[in-house]
DOTIKOL-466248 format. One record per residue (C-alpha): residue number from 1; z negated, x negated, y. Coordinates in steps of 0.001 Angstrom, whole numbers, padded with zeros to 6 digits. Layout:
DOTIKOL-466248
k = NUM zz = Z xx = X yy = Y
...
This chain:
DOTIKOL-466248
k = 1 zz = 017112 xx = -011564 yy = 000802
k = 2 zz = 013722 xx = -011312 yy = -001032
k = 3 zz = 010825 xx = -009743 yy = 000901
k = 4 zz = 007698 xx = -011558 yy = 000110
k = 5 zz = 004243 xx = -010937 yy = 001774
k = 6 zz = 001023 xx = -012861 yy = 001734
k = 7 zz = -002274 xx = -011153 yy = 002511
k = 8 zz = -005493 xx = -012991 yy = 003323
k = 9 zz = -008946 xx = -011269 yy = 003032
k = 10 zz = -011695 xx = -013420 yy = 004244
k = 11 zz = -014944 xx = -012241 yy = 002595
k = 12 zz = -018438 xx = -013614 yy = 002546
k = 13 zz = -018440 xx = -014343 yy = -001224
k = 14 zz = -014820 xx = -015178 yy = -001759
k = 15 zz = -011491 xx = -015620 yy = 000012
k = 16 zz = -008928 xx = -013539 yy = -001577
k = 17 zz = -005192 xx = -014270 yy = -001317
k = 18 zz = -002543 xx = -011910 yy = -002743
k = 19 zz = 001304 xx = -012600 yy = -002657
k = 20 zz = 003642 xx = -009782 yy = -003402
k = 21 zz = 007340 xx = -009083 yy = -003597
k = 22 zz = 008907 xx = -005710 yy = -002526
k = 23 zz = 011916 xx = -004909 yy = -004752
k = 24 zz = 013686 xx = -001630 yy = -004911
k = 25 zz = 010672 xx = 000023 yy = -002946
k = 26 zz = 008238 xx = -001256 yy = -005625
k = 27 zz = 005528 xx = -003945 yy = -004819
k = 28 zz = 005384 xx = -006795 yy = -007603
k = 29 zz = 002545 xx = -009240 yy = -007786
k = 30 zz = 003663 xx = -012856 yy = -007676
k = 31 zz = 000309 xx = -014559 yy = -007346
k = 32 zz = -003319 xx = -013928 yy = -006520
k = 33 zz = -006407 xx = -015981 yy = -005917
k = 34 zz = -010098 xx = -015406 yy = -005440
k = 35 zz = -011905 xx = -018661 yy = -004090
k = 36 zz = -015611 xx = -019269 yy = -003440
k = 37 zz = -016169 xx = -018985 yy = 000232
k = 38 zz = -018292 xx = -021038 yy = 002407
k = 39 zz = -018976 xx = -021010 yy = 006127
k = 40 zz = -018665 xx = -017150 yy = 006285
k = 41 zz = -021736 xx = -014862 yy = 006805
k = 42 zz = -021498 xx = -011154 yy = 006480
k = 43 zz = -017703 xx = -011402 yy = 007060
k = 44 zz = -017990 xx = -013513 yy = 010207
k = 45 zz = -017130 xx = -017225 yy = 010357
k = 46 zz = -020272 xx = -019254 yy = 011027
k = 47 zz = -019051 xx = -022657 yy = 010097
k = 48 zz = -015377 xx = -023476 yy = 010930
k = 49 zz = -015043 xx = -026548 yy = 008817
k = 50 zz = -016509 xx = -024835 yy = 005655
k = 51 zz = -014420 xx = -021750 yy = 006295
k = 52 zz = -011292 xx = -023904 yy = 006542
k = 53 zz = -011894 xx = -025615 yy = 003332
k = 54 zz = -012418 xx = -022280 yy = 001600
k = 55 zz = -009304 xx = -020752 yy = 002982
k = 56 zz = -007261 xx = -023891 yy = 002151
k = 57 zz = -008657 xx = -023866 yy = -001369
k = 58 zz = -007648 xx = -020147 yy = -001799
k = 59 zz = -004166 xx = -020759 yy = -000504
k = 60 zz = -003617 xx = -023865 yy = -002455
k = 61 zz = -004399 xx = -021916 yy = -005686
k = 62 zz = -001507 xx = -019440 yy = -005134
k = 63 zz = 000748 xx = -022374 yy = -003933
k = 64 zz = 000294 xx = -024120 yy = -007064
k = 65 zz = 001345 xx = -021022 yy = -008959
k = 66 zz = 004365 xx = -020356 yy = -006829
k = 67 zz = 005423 xx = -024007 yy = -006052
k = 68 zz = 005893 xx = -023113 yy = -002361
k = 69 zz = 003851 xx = -023641 yy = 000859
k = 70 zz = 002262 xx = -020568 yy = 002340
k = 71 zz = 002814 xx = -020657 yy = 006150
k = 72 zz = 002502 xx = -017016 yy = 007153
k = 73 zz = -000083 xx = -014344 yy = 006263
k = 74 zz = -001356 xx = -010829 yy = 007109
k = 75 zz = -005094 xx = -011614 yy = 007925
k = 76 zz = -008070 xx = -009280 yy = 007741
k = 77 zz = -010473 xx = -009481 yy = 010732
k = 78 zz = -014065 xx = -008380 yy = 010842
k = 79 zz = -014556 xx = -004719 yy = 011597
k = 80 zz = -017869 xx = -005233 yy = 013315
k = 81 zz = -018057 xx = -002996 yy = 016358
k = 82 zz = -014593 xx = -001518 yy = 015671
k = 83 zz = -013655 xx = 001372 yy = 017939
k = 84 zz = -011189 xx = 004165 yy = 017075
k = 85 zz = -009778 xx = 005821 yy = 020290
k = 86 zz = -007395 xx = 008834 yy = 020441
k = 87 zz = -004508 xx = 007724 yy = 022749
k = 88 zz = -001385 xx = 009521 yy = 024193
k = 89 zz = 001918 xx = 008255 yy = 025501
k = 90 zz = 005323 xx = 009671 yy = 026714
k = 91 zz = 008721 xx = 008305 yy = 027189
k = 92 zz = 011966 xx = 009670 yy = 028308
k = 93 zz = 014715 xx = 009715 yy = 025774
k = 94 zz = 017623 xx = 007837 yy = 027322
k = 95 zz = 019718 xx = 007277 yy = 024195
k = 96 zz = 023277 xx = 008885 yy = 023468
k = 97 zz = 023010 xx = 012679 yy = 023278
k = 98 zz = 019161 xx = 012426 yy = 023610
k = 99 zz = 018781 xx = 011354 yy = 020167
k = 100 zz = 015384 xx = 010128 yy = 019179
k = 101 zz = 015570 xx = 006625 yy = 017708
k = 102 zz = 012864 xx = 004333 yy = 016128
k = 103 zz = 012916 xx = 002369 yy = 019454
k = 104 zz = 011869 xx = 005609 yy = 021300
k = 105 zz = 009071 xx = 005991 yy = 018862
k = 106 zz = 007798 xx = 002498 yy = 019230
k = 107 zz = 007989 xx = 002778 yy = 023000
k = 108 zz = 005996 xx = 005969 yy = 023105
k = 109 zz = 003258 xx = 004307 yy = 020909
k = 110 zz = 003308 xx = 001215 yy = 023110
k = 111 zz = 002644 xx = 003490 yy = 026225
k = 112 zz = -000069 xx = 005191 yy = 024302
k = 113 zz = -001590 xx = 001739 yy = 023582
k = 114 zz = -001684 xx = 001041 yy = 027326
k = 115 zz = -003485 xx = 004240 yy = 028167
k = 116 zz = -007080 xx = 003028 yy = 027752
k = 117 zz = -008759 xx = -000133 yy = 029209
k = 118 zz = -009579 xx = -002818 yy = 026709
k = 119 zz = -011695 xx = -005329 yy = 028514
k = 120 zz = -013056 xx = -007863 yy = 026025
k = 121 zz = -011369 xx = -006087 yy = 023004
k = 122 zz = -008269 xx = -006833 yy = 021037
k = 123 zz = -005880 xx = -004147 yy = 019493
k = 124 zz = -005737 xx = -004297 yy = 015831
k = 125 zz = -003224 xx = -001572 yy = 015299
k = 126 zz = -002100 xx = 001827 yy = 016492
k = 127 zz = -001837 xx = 004614 yy = 013846
k = 128 zz = 000442 xx = 007688 yy = 014738
k = 129 zz = -001133 xx = 011119 yy = 014200
k = 130 zz = 001849 xx = 013365 yy = 015465
k = 131 zz = 004628 xx = 013495 yy = 017942
k = 132 zz = 005797 xx = 016007 yy = 020671
k = 133 zz = 009317 xx = 016444 yy = 021321
k = 134 zz = 009676 xx = 018436 yy = 024713
k = 135 zz = 006227 xx = 019814 yy = 024130
k = 136 zz = 006858 xx = 020876 yy = 020521
k = 137 zz = 004588 xx = 019240 yy = 017865
k = 138 zz = 006433 xx = 017303 yy = 015249
k = 139 zz = 004289 xx = 016396 yy = 012193
k = 140 zz = 006788 xx = 013745 yy = 011102
k = 141 zz = 008815 xx = 011160 yy = 013040
k = 142 zz = 011431 xx = 013135 yy = 014880
k = 143 zz = 014154 xx = 010715 yy = 014121
k = 144 zz = 017609 xx = 011910 yy = 015126
k = 145 zz = 016486 xx = 015154 yy = 016606
k = 146 zz = 017463 xx = 015694 yy = 020198
k = 147 zz = 015284 xx = 016044 yy = 023331
k = 148 zz = 014371 xx = 014725 yy = 026658
k = 149 zz = 010658 xx = 013618 yy = 026449
k = 150 zz = 008928 xx = 012246 yy = 023403
k = 151 zz = 005176 xx = 012124 yy = 023231
k = 152 zz = 002969 xx = 010297 yy = 020767
k = 153 zz = -000588 xx = 010866 yy = 019749
k = 154 zz = -002271 xx = 008202 yy = 017906
k = 155 zz = -005532 xx = 006396 yy = 016835
k = 156 zz = -005876 xx = 002956 yy = 018479
k = 157 zz = -007961 xx = 000679 yy = 016492
k = 158 zz = -009732 xx = -002180 yy = 018503
k = 159 zz = -012307 xx = -004846 yy = 017796
k = 160 zz = -014232 xx = -007417 yy = 019958
k = 161 zz = -011866 xx = -010298 yy = 020821
k = 162 zz = -014113 xx = -012896 yy = 018988
k = 163 zz = -013337 xx = -011025 yy = 015706
k = 164 zz = -009646 xx = -011681 yy = 016032
k = 165 zz = -009745 xx = -015128 yy = 017767
k = 166 zz = -012089 xx = -016726 yy = 015189
k = 167 zz = -009718 xx = -015930 yy = 012368
k = 168 zz = -006478 xx = -016376 yy = 014106
k = 169 zz = -007493 xx = -019493 yy = 015892
k = 170 zz = -008646 xx = -021137 yy = 012686
k = 171 zz = -005437 xx = -020208 yy = 010922
k = 172 zz = -003406 xx = -021552 yy = 013732
k = 173 zz = -005202 xx = -024838 yy = 013494
k = 174 zz = -004311 xx = -024906 yy = 009810
k = 175 zz = -000683 xx = -024483 yy = 010538
k = 176 zz = -000518 xx = -020809 yy = 009421
k = 177 zz = 001158 xx = -018180 yy = 011448
k = 178 zz = -000622 xx = -014765 yy = 011504
k = 179 zz = 002064 xx = -012306 yy = 011342
k = 180 zz = -000195 xx = -009330 yy = 011564
k = 181 zz = -003925 xx = -008465 yy = 011544
k = 182 zz = -005701 xx = -005521 yy = 010059
k = 183 zz = -009230 xx = -004394 yy = 009095
k = 184 zz = -010202 xx = -003850 yy = 005410
k = 185 zz = -010800 xx = -000289 yy = 005964
k = 186 zz = -007074 xx = 000282 yy = 006504
k = 187 zz = -006216 xx = -001803 yy = 003537
k = 188 zz = -008570 xx = 000095 yy = 001239
k = 189 zz = -006750 xx = 003387 yy = 002342
k = 190 zz = -003364 xx = 002133 yy = 001521
k = 191 zz = -004317 xx = 000660 yy = -001844
k = 192 zz = -005262 xx = 004128 yy = -003150
k = 193 zz = -003453 xx = 006541 yy = -000720
k = 194 zz = -001738 xx = 009501 yy = -002258
k = 195 zz = -000464 xx = 012998 yy = -001210
k = 196 zz = -003843 xx = 014576 yy = -001498
k = 197 zz = -005496 xx = 012027 yy = 000808
k = 198 zz = -002974 xx = 012570 yy = 003359
k = 199 zz = -004050 xx = 016201 yy = 003643
k = 200 zz = -007777 xx = 015702 yy = 003378
k = 201 zz = -010984 xx = 014424 yy = 004887
k = 202 zz = -012596 xx = 011620 yy = 002881
k = 203 zz = -014309 xx = 008180 yy = 002815
k = 204 zz = -013973 xx = 004977 yy = 001132
k = 205 zz = -017068 xx = 002909 yy = 000327
k = 206 zz = -016306 xx = -000826 yy = -000100
k = 207 zz = -019338 xx = -002666 yy = -001600
k = 208 zz = -018828 xx = -006283 yy = -000441
k = 209 zz = -021093 xx = -009266 yy = -001194
k = 210 zz = -023459 xx = -009101 yy = 001765
k = 211 zz = -022401 xx = -005789 yy = 003490
k = 212 zz = -020945 xx = -002425 yy = 002487
k = 213 zz = -018291 xx = -000965 yy = 004659
k = 214 zz = -017992 xx = 002742 yy = 004873
k = 215 zz = -014700 xx = 004102 yy = 006420
k = 216 zz = -013927 xx = 007643 yy = 007261
k = 217 zz = -010427 xx = 009072 yy = 007023
k = 218 zz = -008701 xx = 012355 yy = 008445
k = 219 zz = -005317 xx = 013140 yy = 006891
k = 220 zz = -004686 xx = 009542 yy = 005731
k = 221 zz = -005657 xx = 007944 yy = 009038
k = 222 zz = -008943 xx = 005885 yy = 009542
k = 223 zz = -010978 xx = 007488 yy = 012359
k = 224 zz = -014417 xx = 005816 yy = 012082
k = 225 zz = -016280 xx = 003165 yy = 010093
k = 226 zz = -019715 xx = 001709 yy = 009823
k = 227 zz = -021440 xx = -001105 yy = 008061
k = 228 zz = -024469 xx = -001082 yy = 005622
k = 229 zz = -026337 xx = -004460 yy = 005586
k = 230 zz = -026569 xx = -004428 yy = 001821
k = 231 zz = -024120 xx = -005366 yy = -000875
k = 232 zz = -023484 xx = -006827 yy = -004325
k = 233 zz = -025363 xx = -009965 yy = -003470
k = 234 zz = -028558 xx = -007827 yy = -003158
k = 235 zz = -028077 xx = -006764 yy = -006742
k = 236 zz = -027809 xx = -010453 yy = -007876
k = 237 zz = -030882 xx = -011315 yy = -006009
k = 238 zz = -032826 xx = -008695 yy = -007728
k = 239 zz = -031659 xx = -010095 yy = -011015
k = 240 zz = -032581 xx = -013618 yy = -009926
k = 241 zz = -036004 xx = -012342 yy = -008884
k = 242 zz = -036726 xx = -010567 yy = -012140
k = 243 zz = -035456 xx = -013153 yy = -014470
k = 244 zz = -035856 xx = -016370 yy = -012491
k = 245 zz = -031975 xx = -017085 yy = -012733
k = 246 zz = -029743 xx = -019020 yy = -010420
k = 247 zz = -026957 xx = -017115 yy = -008399
k = 248 zz = -024154 xx = -017992 yy = -010870
k = 249 zz = -025934 xx = -016628 yy = -013778
k = 250 zz = -027100 xx = -013619 yy = -011976
k = 251 zz = -023466 xx = -012685 yy = -010966
k = 252 zz = -022399 xx = -013241 yy = -014538
k = 253 zz = -025126 xx = -011048 yy = -015932
k = 254 zz = -024248 xx = -008224 yy = -013466
k = 255 zz = -020681 xx = -008218 yy = -014210
k = 256 zz = -020652 xx = -008934 yy = -017986
k = 257 zz = -023838 xx = -007718 yy = -019362
k = 258 zz = -025736 xx = -005152 yy = -017319
k = 259 zz = -024341 xx = -001632 yy = -016786
k = 260 zz = -024208 xx = 000269 yy = -013488
k = 261 zz = -026317 xx = 003069 yy = -014947
k = 262 zz = -028894 xx = 002889 yy = -017883
k = 263 zz = -027652 xx = 005925 yy = -019615
k = 264 zz = -025472 xx = 003939 yy = -022066
k = 265 zz = -027455 xx = 000693 yy = -022022
k = 266 zz = -028912 xx = -000460 yy = -025359
k = 267 zz = -032443 xx = -001299 yy = -025934
k = 268 zz = -031314 xx = -003566 yy = -028850
k = 269 zz = -028429 xx = -005421 yy = -027085
k = 270 zz = -029938 xx = -008889 yy = -026048
k = 271 zz = -028618 xx = -011706 yy = -023871
k = 272 zz = -029977 xx = -015289 yy = -024181
k = 273 zz = -030274 xx = -017276 yy = -021034
k = 274 zz = -032081 xx = -020194 yy = -019452
k = 275 zz = -033884 xx = -019670 yy = -016361
k = 276 zz = -033649 xx = -021979 yy = -013285
k = 277 zz = -036692 xx = -023778 yy = -014674
k = 278 zz = -034968 xx = -024422 yy = -018034
k = 279 zz = -037028 xx = -021799 yy = -019953
k = 280 zz = -034988 xx = -019923 yy = -022583
k = 281 zz = -035502 xx = -016118 yy = -022337
k = 282 zz = -033952 xx = -013071 yy = -023961
k = 283 zz = -032885 xx = -010224 yy = -021702
k = 284 zz = -032671 xx = -006566 yy = -022717
k = 285 zz = -029597 xx = -004647 yy = -021486
k = 286 zz = -031563 xx = -001437 yy = -020847
k = 287 zz = -034091 xx = -003245 yy = -018662
k = 288 zz = -031570 xx = -005199 yy = -016533
k = 289 zz = -029513 xx = -002052 yy = -016247
k = 290 zz = -032445 xx = -000356 yy = -014663
k = 291 zz = -032740 xx = -003211 yy = -012177
k = 292 zz = -029119 xx = -003127 yy = -011349
k = 293 zz = -028954 xx = 000783 yy = -010991
k = 294 zz = -031948 xx = 001023 yy = -008868
k = 295 zz = -030299 xx = -001252 yy = -006158
k = 296 zz = -026786 xx = 000385 yy = -006520
k = 297 zz = -028423 xx = 003756 yy = -006000
k = 298 zz = -030017 xx = 002568 yy = -002853
k = 299 zz = -026752 xx = 000936 yy = -001501
k = 300 zz = -024849 xx = 004085 yy = -002232
k = 301 zz = -027534 xx = 006407 yy = -000782
k = 302 zz = -027290 xx = 004332 yy = 002475
k = 303 zz = -023607 xx = 004663 yy = 002382
k = 304 zz = -024028 xx = 008530 yy = 002014
k = 305 zz = -026302 xx = 008584 yy = 004976
k = 306 zz = -023588 xx = 006794 yy = 006984
k = 307 zz = -020986 xx = 009381 yy = 005945
k = 308 zz = -023103 xx = 012083 yy = 007175
k = 309 zz = -023689 xx = 010303 yy = 010436
k = 310 zz = -019908 xx = 009776 yy = 010849
k = 311 zz = -018874 xx = 013365 yy = 010273
k = 312 zz = -020264 xx = 016866 yy = 009752
k = 313 zz = -017014 xx = 017919 yy = 008156
k = 314 zz = -016661 xx = 018679 yy = 004420
k = 315 zz = -015701 xx = 015483 yy = 002362
k = 316 zz = -012893 xx = 016111 yy = 000088
k = 317 zz = -013054 xx = 012561 yy = -001660
k = 318 zz = -015053 xx = 009622 yy = -001807
k = 319 zz = -013722 xx = 006263 yy = -003429
k = 320 zz = -015839 xx = 003376 yy = -004309
k = 321 zz = -014164 xx = 000030 yy = -004354
k = 322 zz = -014988 xx = -003658 yy = -003928
k = 323 zz = -015808 xx = -006314 yy = -006545
k = 324 zz = -019132 xx = -004587 yy = -007590
k = 325 zz = -017310 xx = -001344 yy = -008411
k = 326 zz = -015689 xx = -003090 yy = -011389
k = 327 zz = -018994 xx = -002764 yy = -013225
k = 328 zz = -019187 xx = -000745 yy = -016430
k = 329 zz = -020712 xx = 002675 yy = -015928
k = 330 zz = -021004 xx = 002470 yy = -012093
k = 331 zz = -019384 xx = 005985 yy = -012019
k = 332 zz = -022435 xx = 007713 yy = -013380
k = 333 zz = -024752 xx = 006415 yy = -010575
k = 334 zz = -021956 xx = 007322 yy = -008073
k = 335 zz = -021750 xx = 010726 yy = -009329
k = 336 zz = -025647 xx = 011170 yy = -009104
k = 337 zz = -025490 xx = 010118 yy = -005507
k = 338 zz = -022313 xx = 011708 yy = -004254
k = 339 zz = -021344 xx = 014377 yy = -006757
k = 340 zz = -018061 xx = 015332 yy = -008202
k = 341 zz = -016040 xx = 014256 yy = -005054
k = 342 zz = -016635 xx = 010707 yy = -005981
k = 343 zz = -014208 xx = 008324 yy = -008019
k = 344 zz = -014100 xx = 004637 yy = -008635
k = 345 zz = -010995 xx = 002980 yy = -007141
k = 346 zz = -008063 xx = 002071 yy = -009409
k = 347 zz = -005544 xx = -000474 yy = -008132
k = 348 zz = -002206 xx = 000371 yy = -009833
k = 349 zz = -000457 xx = -002928 yy = -009034
k = 350 zz = 000278 xx = -004481 yy = -012382
k = 351 zz = -001313 xx = -007812 yy = -012892
k = 352 zz = -004345 xx = -007355 yy = -010477
k = 353 zz = -006769 xx = -004538 yy = -011518
k = 354 zz = -009695 xx = -005989 yy = -009827
k = 355 zz = -011090 xx = -003814 yy = -006924
k = 356 zz = -012077 xx = -006811 yy = -004956
k = 357 zz = -008411 xx = -007171 yy = -004194
k = 358 zz = -008090 xx = -003544 yy = -002880
k = 359 zz = -008206 xx = -004546 yy = 000882
k = 360 zz = -005679 xx = -007506 yy = 000492
k = 361 zz = -003256 xx = -005336 yy = -001578
k = 362 zz = -003445 xx = -002325 yy = 000845
k = 363 zz = -002905 xx = -004580 yy = 003953
k = 364 zz = 000398 xx = -005574 yy = 002447
k = 365 zz = 001294 xx = -001795 yy = 001890
k = 366 zz = 000365 xx = -000913 yy = 005384
k = 367 zz = 002383 xx = -003838 yy = 006953
k = 368 zz = 005598 xx = -002834 yy = 004976
k = 369 zz = 004937 xx = 000872 yy = 006254
k = 370 zz = 004607 xx = -000451 yy = 009733
k = 371 zz = 007812 xx = -002512 yy = 009582
k = 372 zz = 009595 xx = 000672 yy = 008287
k = 373 zz = 008360 xx = 002618 yy = 011190
k = 374 zz = 009952 xx = -000015 yy = 013477
k = 375 zz = 013188 xx = -000146 yy = 011387
k = 376 zz = 012509 xx = -003880 yy = 010530
k = 377 zz = 012543 xx = -005844 yy = 007315
k = 378 zz = 010495 xx = -009072 yy = 007288
k = 379 zz = 009488 xx = -011698 yy = 004856
k = 380 zz = 006904 xx = -014276 yy = 005054
k = 381 zz = 008765 xx = -016699 yy = 002995
k = 382 zz = 011925 xx = -018527 yy = 004413
k = 383 zz = 015140 xx = -018647 yy = 002462
k = 384 zz = 014662 xx = -022185 yy = 001025
k = 385 zz = 011381 xx = -021497 yy = -000241
k = 386 zz = 012745 xx = -018331 yy = -001834
k = 387 zz = 015411 xx = -020442 yy = -003601
k = 388 zz = 012636 xx = -022759 yy = -004819
k = 389 zz = 010520 xx = -019764 yy = -005998
k = 390 zz = 013449 xx = -018307 yy = -007866
k = 391 zz = 014207 xx = -021650 yy = -009525
k = 392 zz = 010563 xx = -022068 yy = -010530
k = 393 zz = 010564 xx = -018617 yy = -011996
k = 394 zz = 013973 xx = -019118 yy = -013808
k = 395 zz = 012562 xx = -022469 yy = -015301
k = 396 zz = 009424 xx = -020761 yy = -016431
k = 397 zz = 011532 xx = -018058 yy = -018143
k = 398 zz = 013818 xx = -020686 yy = -019867
k = 399 zz = 010715 xx = -022502 yy = -021078
k = 400 zz = 009051 xx = -019322 yy = -022319
k = 401 zz = 012330 xx = -018203 yy = -024032
k = 402 zz = 012670 xx = -021684 yy = -025671
k = 403 zz = 009080 xx = -021433 yy = -026923
k = 404 zz = 009770 xx = -017917 yy = -028170
k = 405 zz = 013062 xx = -019171 yy = -029883
k = 406 zz = 011167 xx = -022134 yy = -031500
k = 407 zz = 008542 xx = -019850 yy = -032930
k = 408 zz = 011346 xx = -017551 yy = -034348
k = 409 zz = 013001 xx = -020572 yy = -036011
k = 410 zz = 009846 xx = -021834 yy = -037420
k = 411 zz = 009128 xx = -018420 yy = -038781
k = 412 zz = 012766 xx = -018173 yy = -040185
k = 413 zz = 012580 xx = -021581 yy = -041882
k = 414 zz = 009182 xx = -021096 yy = -043269
k = 415 zz = 009982 xx = -017670 yy = -044827
k = 416 zz = 013759 xx = -018126 yy = -045815
k = 417 zz = 014562 xx = -018087 yy = -049622
k = 418 zz = 016328 xx = -021088 yy = -051244
């Protein structure tokens, strides 16, 4: 049975869909889509009909690639007013010979999740911190150890009910099952997680379109987050104001001509455009890079201020992600603001190197880890659709191989000696 997962990231500027297959403990990309979003403001659904059209459009793009219908997803929900509560729970071990099983661990976490009132809020997830077996702390899951009482300490992540129901309700109306929910701060972590992060205190700054999400982590667990009301769209607006361009041209200039820092910008490198009024003008790379870097510096300084509010602890790492982080030379402005602890995110999934997908990819990785904790294996694609997917992939390979064979024969016939 193939294990295939679909992640849906509902952003203000674009809807991201990522479909991956887990094979031999390695995640492989099957399809991805980034579709222009409408009806969404600062991550919140403001127009249900427009949002439905945008989500449907994004899903159709990957469905056309795969040849199957997407009916189940992991969905991101807005992290506005997210709370991160430390909870504890204990259960008696009733299994044979007092052996701890995965069911005991899940039970302890369930008890922990019920230990605090959540009126008007919805649980997003619960993240284990450590365990106690008969009062003795266990850093790892004490599977197959013996004892009488198992305790669990965890971080419970919750958001206002409307953050969840607005997304899940819309997907349900579209005939799509929400297999799990997450917030992008969790996804971002799992997109870049490594052994050093699991031992450290750090932050991830995701520069979105209209907002920038700042998430704080302790030993690989999200513990706090906040939102800066400024993002990549503000950079675009600055370009539009300076050069009288439309939104599409401004985005194109930002990502393909301007640099994130002026140190390597050329005074002789020019770009010809038409303004919104039809006037032809020539833009200097150095000047536009000054405009861009000025706003980026403001956004990153606001993010730095939020990190200092979230914690007084020493920060071991800061990762910058989100679509705007793909800009050339943005690392220089990041270094000036944060120092040597900062780095630009680098998604290692082959076929999808764009940081705007970090949350969507990471949420799949987190979901797989959560299923492992429960001792479960799930797939979001049924067996019949898997057969169709394999058939389409096989047909593609045969066509591709026939094309290659044809090219080789043409080459042989053209170059053989008679």
